[in-house]
C-alpha positions as CSV (number, residue, x, y, z in Angstrom):
1,M,64.3,107.2,82.3
2,V,65.6,105.0,85.1
3,K,65.8,101.3,84.3
4,K,64.5,99.0,87.0
5,R,66.8,96.3,88.1
6,S,65.9,92.7,88.8
7,V,66.1,91.3,92.3
8,P,68.4,88.4,91.3
9,G,70.7,90.9,89.5
10,I,70.9,93.1,92.7
11,I,71.6,90.0,94.9
12,A,74.3,88.9,92.5
13,E,75.9,92.3,92.5
14,V,75.8,92.5,96.3
15,L,77.4,89.0,96.6
16,A,80.1,89.9,94.1
17,N,80.9,93.1,96.0
18,I,81.0,91.2,99.3
19,L,83.3,88.5,97.8
20,T,85.6,91.2,96.3
21,I,85.8,93.1,99.6
22,F,86.5,90.0,101.6
23,T,89.3,88.7,99.2
24,H,90.9,92.1,99.1
25,W,90.8,92.6,102.9
26,V,92.2,89.1,103.5
27,I,95.2,89.9,101.2
28,F,95.7,93.3,102.9
29,Y,95.5,91.6,106.4
30,F,98.0,88.9,105.3
31,V,100.5,91.6,104.2
32,I,100.2,93.7,107.3
33,V,100.3,90.8,109.7
34,N,103.4,89.2,108.1
35,A,105.1,92.6,107.9
36,C,104.8,92.9,111.7
37,K,106.4,89.5,112.3
38,P,110.0,88.6,112.8
39,N,111.7,86.8,109.9
40,K,111.4,83.2,111.1
41,E,107.7,83.7,112.0
42,A,106.9,85.5,108.8
43,A,108.5,82.8,106.7
44,K,105.7,80.4,107.8
45,L,103.2,82.6,105.9
46,L,100.4,82.0,108.4
47,L,97.4,84.4,109.2
48,N,97.9,84.3,112.9
49,L,98.9,87.5,114.8
50,P,102.6,88.0,115.5
51,S,104.0,86.7,118.8
52,E,106.3,89.8,118.9
53,F,106.0,93.1,117.0
54,A,108.9,93.7,114.5
55,L,107.3,96.1,112.1
56,W,109.8,99.0,112.6
57,E,112.8,96.7,112.3
58,N,111.4,95.2,109.1
59,I,110.8,98.7,107.7
60,K,114.3,99.8,108.5
61,Y,115.7,96.7,106.9
62,V,113.7,97.2,103.7
63,I,114.6,100.8,103.4
64,S,118.3,100.4,104.1
65,Y,118.7,97.2,102.0
66,R,121.4,97.5,99.3
67,K,122.3,101.1,100.1
68,Y,118.7,102.4,100.1
69,A,117.8,100.9,96.7
70,F,114.1,101.0,97.8
71,L,114.1,104.7,98.1
72,S,115.9,105.1,94.9
73,A,113.4,102.9,93.0
74,F,110.5,104.8,94.7
75,W,112.0,108.2,93.6
76,T,112.5,106.9,90.0
77,S,108.9,105.5,89.9
78,F,107.5,108.8,91.2
79,R,109.3,110.8,88.5
80,I,108.2,108.5,85.7
81,T,104.6,108.6,87.0
82,F,104.5,112.3,87.6
83,F,105.9,113.4,84.2
84,T,103.9,110.7,82.3
85,I,100.6,111.8,83.9
86,L,101.5,115.5,83.4
87,I,102.1,115.0,79.6
88,V,99.2,112.7,79.1
89,I,96.7,115.1,80.8
90,F,98.1,118.0,78.8
91,A,98.2,116.3,75.4
92,S,95.0,114.2,75.9
93,S,92.9,117.2,77.0
94,M,93.9,119.1,73.9
95,A,93.1,116.1,71.7
96,A,89.8,115.5,73.5
97,F,88.8,119.2,72.9
98,I,89.4,118.8,69.2
99,L,87.7,115.4,69.0
100,H,84.6,116.7,70.8
101,R,84.2,119.9,68.7
102,R,84.7,118.5,65.2
103,Q,81.9,117.7,62.8
104,S,80.9,114.1,62.2
105,S,82.3,112.8,58.9
106,P,83.7,109.5,57.6
107,L,87.2,110.7,58.4
108,C,86.3,111.6,61.9
109,R,84.6,108.3,62.5
110,A,87.7,106.5,61.1
111,S,89.9,108.4,63.5
112,D,87.7,107.4,66.4
113,K,88.0,103.8,65.4
114,L,91.7,104.2,65.1
115,I,91.9,105.6,68.7
116,V,89.8,102.7,70.0
117,A,92.0,100.2,68.1
118,C,95.1,101.8,69.7
119,M,93.6,101.0,73.1
120,T,93.3,97.3,72.4
121,V,96.5,96.6,70.4
122,P,99.7,96.3,72.5
123,A,102.7,98.2,71.4
124,N,105.3,96.3,69.4
125,V,108.2,96.2,71.9
126,I,111.0,95.5,69.4
127,T,110.1,98.2,67.0
128,T,109.6,100.7,69.9
129,F,113.1,99.9,71.2
130,F,114.6,100.4,67.7
131,V,112.9,103.8,67.3
132,L,114.0,104.9,70.8
133,R,117.5,103.8,70.0
134,L,117.5,105.8,66.7
135,L,116.3,108.8,68.7
136,G,119.0,108.3,71.2
137,I,116.6,107.9,74.2
138,A,116.7,104.2,74.7
139,N,117.5,103.2,78.3
140,T,116.8,106.7,79.6
141,M,114.1,108.2,81.8
142,T,112.8,110.2,78.8
143,G,112.4,107.1,76.7
144,V,110.5,105.3,79.4
145,I,108.2,108.4,79.9
146,M,107.5,108.6,76.2
147,V,106.6,104.9,75.9
148,E,104.3,105.3,78.9
149,V,102.7,108.4,77.4
150,A,102.1,106.6,74.1
151,A,100.6,103.7,75.9
152,L,98.2,105.8,78.0
153,F,97.3,108.5,75.4
154,P,94.4,106.5,73.8
155,F,92.8,106.0,77.1
């Protein structure tokens, strides 16, 4: 059965969407326009168009800054994201299969509530660091990936 929506509700939703689109596009415009400006002009942080186009020089500067630190950070972020998502999809799909197929019992309902609670309670950072240090993976890529997997698994 399709629920009818009220006219004021539809108007409020349309206005909220228009406001959201407008604010996001203004920010996007601000970033792009200031990325195209030379340093002195971009430092003024105005919304006007650039007097001279310096996008490629700015991109070259950002990429080559501190011996290509941007590219190194991008590559590190890509690896963390790739392996985190790969592990989360694999492990969560297996868990979802079991959660979906099981019979409803008090223990099952309690585990569902535990999963929802894990989604809302932030991880204890100090305890997590001590556990990672005991496992010998603190300050490593593997440690970061495992923390990300643990944070994303309930979702």
